PAPABA-819625 format. One record per residue (C-alpha): residue in three letters; residue number from 1; x, y, z. Coordinates in steps of 0.25 Angstrom, whole numbers, plus 2048, in hexadecimal, padded with zeros to 3 digits. Example, Ala and Ser with C-alpha at 12.3 -4.5 7.8 and 13.67 -1.06 7.14 Angstrom:
["ALA" 1 [831 7EE 81F]]
["SER" 2 [837 7FC 81D]]
END
This chain:
["MET" 1 [800 800 800]]
["HIS" 2 [805 80E 7FD]]
["VAL" 3 [805 818 807]]
["SER" 4 [805 827 803]]
["PRO" 5 [810 82F 80B]]
["ASP" 6 [806 838 810]]
["ILE" 7 [800 82D 818]]
["VAL" 8 [80D 829 81F]]
["GLN" 9 [80F 838 823]]
["ARG" 10 [802 839 82A]]
["GLU" 11 [7FF 83A 839]]
["PHE" 12 [7F6 82E 83C]]
["ILE" 13 [7F0 833 84A]]
["GLY" 14 [7E0 833 848]]
["PHE" 15 [7E0 829 83D]]
["GLU" 16 [7D9 81B 83F]]
["ALA" 17 [7E3 810 83E]]
["LYS" 18 [7E3 801 83D]]
["VAL" 19 [7EF 7F8 83F]]
["ILE" 20 [7F0 7EE 834]]
["LYS" 21 [7FC 7E7 836]]
["SER" 22 [806 7E7 843]]
["SER" 23 [811 7DE 848]]
["ASN" 24 [808 7DE 855]]
["PRO" 25 [7FC 7D6 851]]
["ASP" 26 [7F4 7DD 85C]]
["LEU" 27 [7F4 7EA 855]]
["VAL" 28 [7EE 7E5 848]]
["VAL" 29 [7DF 7E7 84D]]
["LEU" 30 [7E3 7F5 852]]
["GLU" 31 [7DB 801 84B]]
["GLY" 32 [7D7 80E 851]]
["LYS" 33 [7DB 81D 850]]
["VAL" 34 [7EA 822 850]]
["VAL" 35 [7EB 82A 85D]]
["ASP" 36 [7FA 82C 85D]]
["GLU" 37 [806 82A 855]]
["THR" 38 [815 829 859]]
["ARG" 39 [821 826 850]]
["ASN" 40 [81F 817 852]]
["THR" 41 [810 814 856]]
["PHE" 42 [802 818 854]]
["THR" 43 [7F9 819 860]]
["ILE" 44 [7EB 813 85B]]
["LEU" 45 [7DE 815 863]]
["HIS" 46 [7D8 807 862]]
["ASN" 47 [7CB 804 86B]]
["SER" 48 [7CE 810 874]]
["GLU" 49 [7DC 80B 877]]
["GLU" 50 [7E9 810 871]]
["LYS" 51 [7F1 806 86B]]
["ILE" 52 [800 809 865]]
["VAL" 53 [804 803 858]]
["ILE" 54 [812 803 854]]
["LYS" 55 [812 809 845]]
["ASP" 56 [81F 801 840]]
["THR" 57 [818 7F3 842]]
["ALA" 58 [80A 7F6 83D]]
["VAL" 59 [802 7F9 830]]
["PHE" 60 [7F6 803 832]]
["HIS" 61 [7E9 807 82B]]
["PHE" 62 [7E6 815 82C]]
["VAL" 63 [7D8 81B 829]]
["MET" 64 [7DA 829 823]]
["LEU" 65 [7D0 834 825]]
["ASP" 66 [7CA 831 817]]
["GLY" 67 [7C8 822 81B]]
["THR" 68 [7D3 81D 813]]
["VAL" 69 [7DB 811 81A]]
["ILE" 70 [7EA 812 818]]
["GLU" 71 [7F4 806 81C]]
["VAL" 72 [801 80B 821]]
["ASP" 73 [80D 803 826]]
["GLY" 74 [811 809 834]]
["LYS" 75 [820 808 82F]]
["VAL" 76 [81D 813 826]]
["ILE" 77 [817 81C 830]]
["VAL" 78 [822 81A 83C]]
["GLY" 79 [826 828 841]]
["ARG" 80 [81F 834 847]]
["SER" 81 [814 83A 83E]]
["GLU" 82 [81B 848 83E]]
["ASP" 83 [827 842 839]]
["ARG" 84 [820 83A 82E]]
["MET" 85 [81A 846 829]]
["LYS" 86 [827 84D 827]]
["LYS" 87 [82E 841 821]]
["ARG" 88 [82D 83E 812]]
["PRO" 89 [827 830 812]]
["ARG" 90 [82E 824 80B]]
["ARG" 91 [828 81F 7FE]]
["LEU" 92 [823 811 801]]
["TRP" 93 [81F 80D 7F3]]
END
């Protein structure tokens, strides 16, 4: 799947997220709103509990404001959101 550079440079706080693949099988059922983002993790509000997911070991589906679902490998979005916005993204295709 091709991911456009502007998606990778976004801040994901406030978007609905679902963990599709993870090295931790307990996290695969996790879905909810992203409430915090650090360099290496997302905090997702799932069933009124905050769950921390490591970006590097997971693949996410994000629901954009227009309803579009985008699959993003966590390895691509490791880093602070403010640093990702400044950095020129690597071409993945």
